[in-house]
N, C-alpha and C positions, 0 to 999 in steps of 0.2 A: 694555386693550381698545380698538379704534378702529371707528368707523363712517364708511365711505369711500364716496363716489359711485361708482356702477357706470356701464355703458355706455350708459344712457338716463335721461331726467329722471324723477325720482321713484323711481329704484331705488338700493338701498345694499347695501354688503357689510359685514357684521359679522365683524370679525378679532378672535380671543382667542387669546392666548399665541402670537401670530405667524402663526397658521393661519386661513384663511377659514372661518368656521364656518357662515354663511347668507347668502343673499341676500334682500332685502325689497323688494317692489315695492309701493309704496303705492298707486300707480294700479290695479294688477291682482295681489291677493294669490293668484289661481290661477296665476300664472305661477311655475314651479318650475325655476330654470335647473340648479342643481347635479344632476348624474346620479343620485346616490343619494336625493336629496331628492325627484326625480321619481318614482323607484322606491317610496319610501315613500308618496307621494301615490296611487299605482297600488294599493298595499295598502289605504288608507283608502277609496279609491273602491270596491273590491271587496265592502265591507262592505254587506249588504242590510238593508232596501230602499235602493236608491241615492237619494241625495239627502236622506235622512230624518235627522233628529237622531241623534247618538250620545252616549254617556257616554264620555269619554275622559281619560285621566291622561297627560300629557307629562313623562317625567323628564328634565330639562334643557331650558333656555329659549333662551338665546342670542337671536337676533332675533325669536324667536316666529313664525317663518316657517310652521310646519306649523299651529299653532293659528290663524293668520290664514287659511290655506287651508281648514281644516275650517269656520271660521265663514262663509267665502264659499260653500263648496260644500254645506254641510249647516247652514243657519241653525237657531237655537235649540238648538245642541248645547250640553251642559253640559260645559266643559272646565276642567280643573285642571292648573297647570303647577308642578312641583316644581323650584325653581331656588334653590340656597343662597346665590348671589352677589347680594346685594340691590343692591349699586352697579350691577352689569350691568343687572339688570331696570330700575332707576331710569332708567339712562342710555337705554337702548333705548325705554321708554316715553315719555321726554322728547323725543327725537330722532325716532323713528318711532312715532307715537302709533297705539294700537289703534283700530279702527273703533269707533263708539258702539254700545252694546248687543251687544258681540261675544260675550259669555257666558264670556269667558276670564278666569279667577282664578288669580293667581300667588302661591304659598306660598314664604316664604323659608326652606326647608328641604331637607336632601339627600334623594336618592332613596330611599335604604334606609328612613329614619326616616318619610319622607312616605307612602312605600308601605305600610309597616307600619301606619300610622294610618288608612288607608282601611278603609271598611265591607266586610264581606264580601259577594261578588257584587255590587257596586255599579257596576262599570264594564264596558263593553264591550270597550274597547281600553286597554292600557297601552303606551305607547310609549317605549322607552328610547333616547334619543339624547343621552348625556351624556358630556362629556370634561373631564378635568382634566389640564392640561399636555399637551394633545393625544393623550391615551390615555383609553380607556374604563376607569372606575374598577374595581378589582378586585372591590369589595364588590357590584357590581351583576351579577356573572356567576356567582354561586355557587348551589348547590342551595338553600341557605336564602333568597336572594333569589328565586329562582325560585318557590319554595312561596310567599312573601309576595305576590308578584304574581299567582299563580294563585288565591290566596284572594280577592283583591279582584276577580277578573274573574268576570262572569256565567258560567253553564255553556256557552255557546256562545262566549265571549269570546277574543280574541287578544291575545297578547303579542308586540310586534314591536320588534326590537333592532337597532340600527345598530352592527355591529361592524367592526373594521378589523384587517387581517392580510395576510400574504403566504404563499405556498406555502413548506413543506409544510402549513400551517394547524395547526400543533401546538395552539396557543391557541384557536383557533375550535372544533376538535374538542373540547376540554374543556368550553367553553360549551355547545356542542349536547348533550354527555352530561349536563351538569347540568340544562339546561332539560328535555330528555326525561324526567327522574324524575317530573315532575309534569305536563307537558303533552306528550304523546306523539305529537301530530300536528304534524309539521314541514315547514317549506318554506324553502329558503335560495335567494336570488338574488344574482348577481354579474356584473360585466362578464367577457366572455370572456376579455380579456387577464390578469384577476386570476385566473381559475380555471385558466389555462394556466401560470400562474407567472411572467408577463412583467412584472407590476407589483404593488406594493402597492395595496390598494384597500378599498372598502367592501363588507361583505357583510350582506345584510339577512335576518335569521332571524325568520320568522313562526312562532309555535306557538300550539296550542289543545288543548283535549280531543279536539275533532272538528271537522270542516268548514273547515279551513284551505284557503284558495282557491288551489290549485296550478293548476287548469285556467283559472280567470279570469285569473290573472297570466300564465300561458303565452299566452293570447290577446292579452294587451296587448304582449307583446312584439313581436308581428307589425306593431303600428302604430307602435311607440315610435321617436322620433327618435334614442333613445339606446340601442343594443341591449344586451340582457343575457339571460342565461339563468336558468332557474328549476329547481332540483333538488328532488325529492321521493321518497318511497319508497326502493327499492333504489339508485337512482342518488345520492341523498343519502347514503345509508349508506356506499357505496363510496367516495365522495369525503371524507366528513366524519365517518364513524364510528369507533368503536375508542378515543375518548378517554377519559380518566379524569376524572369530573366535579370541577370546581372545588367546594371547600367553604370555610367561612369560616377554617379552620385550614389551608388549602393553595390559595390563590388568587394571581393575578397580573394587573396591568392589561395592556391590550392592548400588543403591540409597537409601537414607533415605526417609521416609514417606514424608517429606515436600519438597523433591527436584523435580525440574520441568525440 
């Protein structure tokens, strides 16, 4: 793991397994430079009431960019980060210290075990942004994991997953099918080039029992400096439906960028 200076004072890139995982701006934690992280911020901003505290679990830590963002935009939020790599967390907190009274607590536990230990209906948001060797772990995209996350969510809560794939999205279709078994209201966003099959990229899946913010996210695309598309309903089904749900007995990590 490396922490490297970015293109401006006080900003740093966290690189894990040779891949840039996050950018942390100590002077302005609301600045989200990576396109998919900005889109994740759009989802968090869509939670209502705007600016009010939320109860949120982050599966995956890296530079703690999103927890810092939530602490800045929604003060007094209760945040738990599930990050099994204790050395990574210690290095980040030493080199990129968290703000005082941030409300961020880091637990050295993997996502599956940490999510299973959460109290029922105890959180508004569960954010899965976890990678091992540059791949989303297989155990976090199954029917069983989706059920565990859904149990921890309040009735109106959302599961947000950062997925990586390329057309024809065989892997993502199976994740969508797995999540849909317990959280049927789904929205997916991605860059147009990724959806057209021109590049490997990040696909953000938001799922809930009801009230997932498709309209709010579409309104944000109109002002975003990093264009993306939002798919829901029949449009999502036509592009990402028909998959066989991943289960613990039949699952796989996300593809690598060079996989075909």
